[in-house]
C-alpha positions as CSV (number, residue, x, y, z in Angstrom):
1,M,0.0,0.0,0.0
2,T,1.2,3.5,-0.8
3,P,1.0,6.3,1.7
4,T,-1.5,8.1,-0.5
5,H,-4.9,6.4,-0.8
6,T,-7.9,7.3,-2.8
7,K,-11.1,8.0,-0.9
8,K,-12.4,4.5,-1.7
9,Q,-9.2,2.9,-0.6
10,K,-9.4,4.7,2.8
11,R,-13.0,3.7,3.2
12,D,-12.1,0.1,2.4
13,L,-9.2,0.1,4.8
14,F,-11.7,1.1,7.6
15,W,-14.6,-1.1,6.7
16,F,-12.6,-4.2,5.8
17,P,-11.4,-4.9,9.4
18,V,-14.9,-4.2,10.6
19,A,-16.4,-6.8,8.2
20,L,-13.6,-9.2,9.1
21,V,-14.0,-8.8,12.8
22,L,-17.8,-9.4,12.3
23,F,-16.9,-12.8,10.8
24,E,-14.4,-13.5,13.6
25,F,-17.1,-12.6,16.1
26,A,-19.5,-15.0,14.5
27,V,-16.9,-17.8,14.5
28,Y,-16.0,-17.2,18.2
29,I,-19.6,-16.9,19.3
30,G,-20.2,-20.1,17.5
31,N,-18.3,-21.6,20.5
32,D,-19.1,-19.2,23.3
33,L,-22.9,-19.1,22.6
34,V,-23.1,-22.8,22.1
35,Q,-21.1,-24.1,25.1
36,P,-23.5,-22.8,27.7
37,A,-26.3,-24.6,25.9
38,M,-24.4,-27.9,25.6
39,L,-25.8,-29.4,28.8
40,T,-29.3,-28.9,27.4
41,I,-28.3,-30.3,24.0
42,T,-26.8,-33.4,25.5
43,H,-29.9,-34.0,27.6
44,E,-32.1,-33.5,24.5
45,F,-30.1,-36.1,22.6
46,K,-30.1,-38.3,25.7
47,V,-26.3,-38.7,26.1
48,D,-24.0,-38.0,29.0
49,D,-22.2,-34.8,29.8
50,S,-18.8,-35.9,28.5
51,W,-19.9,-34.6,25.1
52,V,-20.0,-31.0,26.4
53,A,-16.2,-30.4,26.0
54,S,-16.1,-32.6,22.8
55,S,-18.3,-30.0,21.1
56,M,-15.5,-27.4,21.6
57,S,-12.6,-29.7,20.8
58,L,-14.2,-30.8,17.6
59,Y,-15.0,-27.2,16.7
60,I,-11.3,-26.3,17.2
61,L,-10.1,-29.5,15.5
62,G,-12.1,-28.6,12.4
63,G,-10.0,-25.5,12.1
64,A,-7.0,-27.8,11.6
65,L,-8.5,-30.0,8.9
66,L,-7.9,-27.7,5.9
67,M,-5.5,-25.2,7.4
68,W,-2.6,-26.6,5.3
69,L,-4.6,-25.9,2.1
70,I,-6.5,-22.7,2.7
71,G,-3.4,-20.5,3.1
72,P,-1.7,-21.7,-0.1
73,L,-5.0,-21.4,-2.0
74,S,-5.2,-17.8,-1.0
75,D,-1.6,-17.3,-2.2
76,R,-2.6,-18.8,-5.5
77,Y,-6.1,-17.5,-6.2
78,G,-6.3,-14.4,-4.0
79,R,-7.2,-13.7,-0.3
80,R,-10.5,-12.0,-1.2
81,R,-11.9,-14.9,-3.2
82,V,-11.0,-17.5,-0.6
83,M,-12.3,-15.4,2.3
84,L,-15.7,-14.8,0.6
85,A,-16.0,-18.6,0.0
86,G,-15.2,-19.3,3.6
87,T,-17.7,-16.8,5.0
88,L,-20.5,-18.3,2.8
89,Y,-19.5,-21.8,3.9
90,Y,-19.8,-20.9,7.6
91,A,-23.2,-19.4,7.1
92,L,-24.4,-22.6,5.4
93,T,-23.0,-25.0,8.1
94,N,-24.8,-23.0,10.8
95,L,-28.1,-23.6,9.0
96,L,-27.4,-27.3,8.3
97,I,-26.8,-28.1,12.0
98,L,-30.4,-27.3,12.6
99,F,-31.3,-30.7,11.0
100,S,-29.2,-32.8,13.4
101,V,-31.0,-36.0,14.4
102,N,-28.6,-37.3,17.1
103,I,-25.5,-36.3,18.9
104,E,-23.2,-37.8,16.3
105,S,-24.6,-35.8,13.5
106,F,-24.5,-32.7,15.7
107,M,-20.8,-33.3,16.4
108,L,-20.1,-33.9,12.8
109,M,-21.5,-30.5,11.9
110,R,-19.5,-28.9,14.8
111,L,-16.4,-30.4,13.2
112,L,-17.4,-29.0,9.8
113,Q,-18.2,-25.6,11.3
114,G,-14.8,-25.5,12.8
115,V,-13.2,-25.3,9.4
116,S,-14.2,-21.7,9.4
117,H,-11.3,-21.0,11.8
118,C,-8.9,-21.6,8.8
119,F,-10.2,-18.5,7.0
120,I,-9.5,-16.2,10.0
121,G,-5.9,-17.2,10.7
122,A,-4.7,-18.3,7.2
123,V,-6.5,-15.6,5.2
124,G,-8.0,-12.8,7.2
125,Y,-5.1,-12.0,9.6
126,V,-2.6,-12.3,6.8
127,S,-4.6,-9.8,4.7
128,I,-4.5,-7.3,7.7
129,Q,-0.7,-7.8,7.9
130,E,-0.3,-7.2,4.2
131,A,-2.7,-4.2,4.0
132,F,-1.2,-2.2,6.9
133,R,2.3,-1.2,8.2
134,E,3.8,-3.1,11.1
135,S,2.7,-0.8,14.0
136,T,-0.7,-0.2,12.4
137,A,-1.3,-3.9,11.8
138,I,-0.6,-4.7,15.4
139,K,-2.9,-1.9,16.6
140,V,-5.6,-3.1,14.1
141,M,-5.3,-6.7,15.2
142,A,-5.4,-5.7,18.9
143,L,-8.5,-3.6,18.4
144,M,-10.1,-6.3,16.3
145,A,-9.5,-8.8,19.1
146,N,-11.3,-6.5,21.5
147,I,-14.4,-6.4,19.3
148,A,-14.2,-10.2,18.7
149,L,-13.9,-10.7,22.4
150,I,-17.3,-9.3,23.0
151,A,-18.3,-12.8,21.8
152,P,-17.1,-14.6,25.0
153,L,-18.6,-11.8,27.1
154,L,-22.0,-11.9,25.5
155,G,-21.9,-15.6,24.6
156,P,-22.4,-17.0,28.1
157,L,-25.1,-14.4,28.9
158,A,-26.9,-15.0,25.6
159,G,-26.5,-18.7,25.9
160,A,-27.9,-18.8,29.4
161,A,-30.9,-16.6,28.2
162,L,-31.3,-18.8,25.1
163,I,-31.7,-22.1,26.9
164,S,-34.0,-20.4,29.5
165,Y,-36.5,-19.0,27.0
166,L,-35.8,-20.4,23.5
167,S,-34.6,-23.5,21.7
168,W,-30.8,-23.8,21.1
169,H,-31.6,-23.8,17.3
170,W,-32.1,-20.1,17.4
171,G,-28.5,-19.6,18.4
172,F,-27.3,-21.0,15.1
173,I,-29.8,-19.0,13.2
174,L,-28.4,-15.8,14.9
175,I,-24.8,-16.8,14.0
176,A,-25.8,-17.5,10.4
177,S,-27.4,-14.0,10.2
178,I,-24.3,-12.3,11.6
179,T,-22.1,-14.2,9.1
180,C,-24.3,-13.0,6.2
181,L,-23.8,-9.4,7.3
182,S,-20.0,-10.0,7.4
183,L,-20.2,-11.6,3.9
184,I,-21.8,-8.4,2.5
185,G,-19.2,-6.2,4.1
186,L,-16.3,-8.3,2.9
187,F,-17.7,-8.4,-0.6
188,R,-17.9,-4.6,-0.7
189,H,-14.7,-3.6,1.0
190,M,-12.1,-6.4,1.3
191,P,-9.0,-5.5,-0.8
192,E,-7.0,-8.0,-2.7
193,T,-3.5,-8.0,-1.2
194,V,-2.1,-10.7,-3.5
195,D,-0.8,-9.9,-7.0
196,L,-3.0,-12.2,-9.1
197,G,-1.1,-11.3,-12.2
198,A,2.2,-12.7,-10.8
199,P,3.4,-16.1,-12.2
200,K,1.9,-19.0,-10.3
201,E,4.2,-21.4,-8.6
202,P,3.7,-25.2,-9.3
203,I,1.7,-27.1,-6.7
204,R,4.8,-29.0,-5.7
205,S,6.4,-25.8,-4.6
206,V,3.7,-25.5,-1.9
207,L,5.0,-28.7,-0.3
208,D,8.5,-27.4,-0.5
209,H,7.5,-24.2,1.2
210,Y,5.8,-26.2,4.0
211,K,9.0,-28.4,4.4
212,T,11.2,-25.3,4.7
213,T,8.8,-23.6,7.1
214,L,8.5,-26.6,9.4
215,R,12.3,-27.0,9.4
216,N,12.8,-23.4,10.4
217,R,13.9,-23.5,14.1
218,K,12.7,-20.0,14.9
219,F,9.3,-20.6,13.3
220,M,8.7,-23.9,15.1
221,Q,9.7,-22.6,18.5
222,L,7.4,-19.6,18.2
223,A,4.5,-21.7,16.7
224,L,4.7,-24.2,19.6
225,F,5.3,-21.5,22.2
226,S,2.6,-19.0,21.3
227,P,-0.5,-21.1,22.0
228,I,0.6,-22.0,25.5
229,I,-0.6,-18.6,26.9
230,G,-4.1,-19.2,25.6
231,L,-4.5,-22.9,26.6
232,P,-5.8,-22.2,30.2
233,M,-8.5,-19.9,28.6
234,L,-9.5,-22.6,26.2
235,V,-9.8,-25.1,29.0
236,W,-11.9,-22.6,30.9
237,I,-14.3,-22.0,28.0
238,G,-14.6,-25.7,27.2
239,L,-15.0,-27.1,30.8
240,S,-16.3,-24.2,32.9
241,P,-20.0,-24.9,31.9
242,V,-19.6,-28.2,33.6
243,F,-17.4,-27.6,36.7
244,L,-18.9,-24.2,37.6
245,V,-22.4,-25.7,37.6
246,K,-21.8,-29.2,38.8
247,D,-18.8,-28.8,41.2
248,L,-19.2,-25.3,42.4
249,G,-23.0,-25.1,42.4
250,L,-23.5,-22.0,40.2
251,D,-26.7,-21.5,38.2
252,N,-26.8,-20.4,34.6
253,L,-26.7,-16.7,35.6
254,G,-23.9,-17.3,38.0
255,Y,-21.9,-19.1,35.3
256,A,-22.5,-16.2,32.9
257,K,-21.4,-13.6,35.5
258,S,-18.2,-15.5,36.3
259,Q,-17.1,-15.0,32.7
260,I,-17.2,-11.2,32.8
261,P,-14.0,-10.3,34.7
262,I,-12.0,-12.9,32.8
263,F,-12.9,-11.7,29.3
264,A,-12.9,-8.0,30.5
265,C,-9.3,-8.5,31.4
266,L,-8.6,-10.0,28.0
267,I,-10.1,-6.9,26.4
268,L,-8.1,-4.6,28.6
269,G,-4.9,-6.4,27.8
270,N,-5.6,-5.9,24.0
271,L,-6.4,-2.2,24.6
272,A,-3.1,-1.8,26.5
273,L,-1.3,-3.4,23.7
274,A,-2.9,-1.2,21.1
275,R,-2.1,1.9,23.2
276,V,1.7,1.1,23.5
277,S,2.2,-0.4,20.0
278,G,4.7,1.6,18.1
279,K,5.9,3.3,21.3
280,V,7.9,0.3,22.8
281,P,10.1,-2.2,20.9
282,L,8.3,-5.1,19.3
283,G,8.1,-8.0,21.8
284,Q,8.5,-5.8,24.9
285,T,4.9,-6.3,26.1
286,V,5.4,-10.1,26.1
287,H,8.1,-9.5,28.8
288,H,5.9,-7.0,30.7
289,A,3.2,-9.7,30.9
290,L,5.4,-12.2,32.7
291,P,4.6,-11.1,36.3
292,L,0.9,-11.5,35.5
293,V,1.5,-15.0,34.2
294,F,3.4,-15.9,37.4
295,L,0.6,-14.4,39.7
296,G,-2.1,-16.1,37.6
297,G,-0.4,-19.5,37.9
298,L,0.0,-19.0,41.7
299,S,-3.7,-18.2,42.1
300,L,-4.7,-21.3,40.1
301,L,-2.4,-23.4,42.3
302,L,-4.1,-22.1,45.4
303,A,-7.5,-22.7,43.8
304,G,-6.6,-26.4,43.6
305,L,-5.1,-26.5,47.1
306,L,-7.8,-24.6,49.1
307,P,-11.4,-25.7,48.5
308,A,-12.8,-22.5,50.0
309,F,-10.7,-20.4,47.6
310,T,-11.5,-22.5,44.4
311,L,-14.0,-20.2,42.7
312,A,-12.2,-17.0,43.6
313,G,-8.8,-18.5,42.7
314,L,-10.0,-19.7,39.4
315,I,-11.5,-16.3,38.4
316,V,-8.5,-14.3,39.7
317,G,-6.0,-16.6,38.1
318,M,-7.8,-16.8,34.7
319,S,-8.3,-13.0,34.7
320,L,-4.5,-12.4,35.2
321,L,-3.6,-14.9,32.5
322,S,-6.2,-13.3,30.2
323,F,-4.7,-9.8,30.6
324,A,-1.2,-11.3,29.9
325,Q,-2.7,-13.0,26.8
326,G,-4.1,-9.7,25.6
327,L,-0.7,-8.1,25.9
328,S,1.1,-10.8,24.1
329,F,-0.8,-12.7,21.5
330,A,-1.0,-10.2,18.6
331,V,2.8,-9.6,19.0
332,L,3.6,-13.4,19.1
333,Y,1.4,-13.9,16.0
334,R,3.3,-11.3,14.0
335,L,6.7,-12.6,15.1
336,T,5.7,-16.2,14.2
337,L,4.4,-15.0,10.8
338,L,7.6,-13.2,10.0
339,A,9.9,-16.0,11.3
340,S,9.9,-17.6,7.8
341,Q,10.2,-16.0,4.5
342,A,8.0,-18.5,2.7
343,P,4.7,-17.2,1.2
344,K,2.6,-15.9,4.0
345,G,-0.4,-18.1,3.2
346,V,1.8,-21.1,3.8
347,V,3.4,-19.7,7.0
348,A,0.0,-18.8,8.4
349,G,-1.4,-22.2,7.4
350,A,1.4,-24.0,9.1
351,M,1.2,-21.8,12.2
352,S,-2.6,-22.1,12.5
353,L,-2.4,-25.9,12.0
354,I,0.0,-26.3,14.9
355,M,-2.1,-24.0,17.1
356,M,-5.4,-25.7,16.3
357,F,-3.9,-29.2,16.9
358,M,-2.4,-28.1,20.2
359,S,-5.7,-26.6,21.3
360,A,-7.9,-29.5,20.4
361,I,-5.5,-32.1,21.9
362,S,-5.1,-30.0,25.1
363,I,-8.9,-29.7,25.6
364,E,-9.4,-33.4,25.3
365,A,-6.5,-34.1,27.6
366,F,-7.8,-31.7,30.2
367,K,-11.3,-33.1,29.9
368,W,-9.8,-36.6,30.6
369,L,-7.9,-35.1,33.6
370,Y,-11.0,-33.5,35.0
371,V,-13.2,-36.6,34.6
372,S,-10.5,-38.8,36.1
373,A,-9.1,-36.6,38.9
374,H,-11.6,-33.8,39.3
375,L,-11.3,-30.0,39.6
376,P,-8.3,-29.6,41.9
377,W,-6.0,-31.4,39.4
378,L,-7.4,-29.3,36.6
379,C,-6.3,-26.2,38.5
380,F,-2.9,-27.7,39.1
381,A,-2.5,-28.5,35.4
382,C,-3.4,-24.9,34.3
383,A,-0.9,-23.6,36.9
384,V,1.8,-25.8,35.3
385,L,1.0,-24.4,31.9
386,A,1.5,-20.9,33.2
387,G,4.8,-21.9,34.7
388,I,6.0,-23.5,31.4
389,Y,5.1,-20.4,29.5
390,A,6.9,-18.2,32.0
391,L,10.1,-20.3,31.9
392,L,10.2,-20.4,28.1
393,T,9.4,-16.8,27.4
394,R,12.9,-15.3,27.6
395,P,14.8,-17.9,25.5
396,V,12.1,-18.1,22.9
397,M,11.8,-14.3,22.6
398,R,15.6,-14.0,22.4
399,L,15.5,-16.3,19.4
400,A,12.5,-14.5,17.9
401,M,14.3,-11.2,17.8
402,Q,17.3,-12.6,15.8
403,K,17.6,-12.1,12.1
404,N,15.4,-14.5,10.1
405,D,16.7,-17.7,8.5
406,P,16.3,-17.8,4.7
407,A,13.6,-20.5,5.1
């Protein structure tokens, strides 16, 4: 992009992130609105509560299914075309799930809905990085994250209201409607950031790019490190509808209220990042977040040790980790994306694939831990994750700031 834009280009640069974040909001609320209703859905299909967390892990796993393909497709055929196709696909899957006849068909549709994650990480975010300068891109992504994070704030409240007064089917109708609004905005305002007139590389070169990217030490360390800060939050989203209600005795409204401080801290962390972006060296906020990670892990440890402190410790610990995640994730995403000089669609695809697999496997592992050993051990495990992240931050960030390898 040149410094001087036409009036239409400036308008598109404003409305494109708005339309993209509306799609991101729809994808996120596809989890946060549905999870509170999962106890009702499992009862309706006459199955046990172990399916509750599986809804989320399959939704995330779906995001890994085509991640390897979506990024390279957008490199070859254009970000805009692929993004529009993905948005339409998500709207359709939210309508098709209404016809589920049993829990297996419902879960299959959750897996297929999850494919929509591919278009956010491997196409949408890359387009933002290509359309804006570095400091502006980080600000835009941080502000987009704040808007998208209204989903986990509103989702539990809306989900609780939904199952109290309406059928769960209406949630998917609402999500499909929001997605259609996003589709209109993207169609009108999304710029094409790929030179479609450039010579197309042979398909085999895509595999070569993946090989060089996955052999890149800096990329792999960042791609494996970056998701760790968000794993406790994913565990909270996936399992808190069960343990807050069944173990800690909260009702639907109490469950919804418990989400507010956690996601409010995530939003505040993103706002803080947007405020200081461009004013401090890239990566500095990741180091600034470390004391919060340590205190959050300590609070989760105490939540597991002291039954009277469990609820408060969980909320305080998750809130501190959420603020740290807000300060860190957009920076870690950019550092990982720039760690390899392969085509950005390939890099984003490889990065998102790793993140999605880590997330889905972690949720299933933590679900097994919770079912087998109950809530205290779940708290201990989340505290261990915080400790691992804190220990790895300095060496990984030292490597991240080194000059890129050619790969």
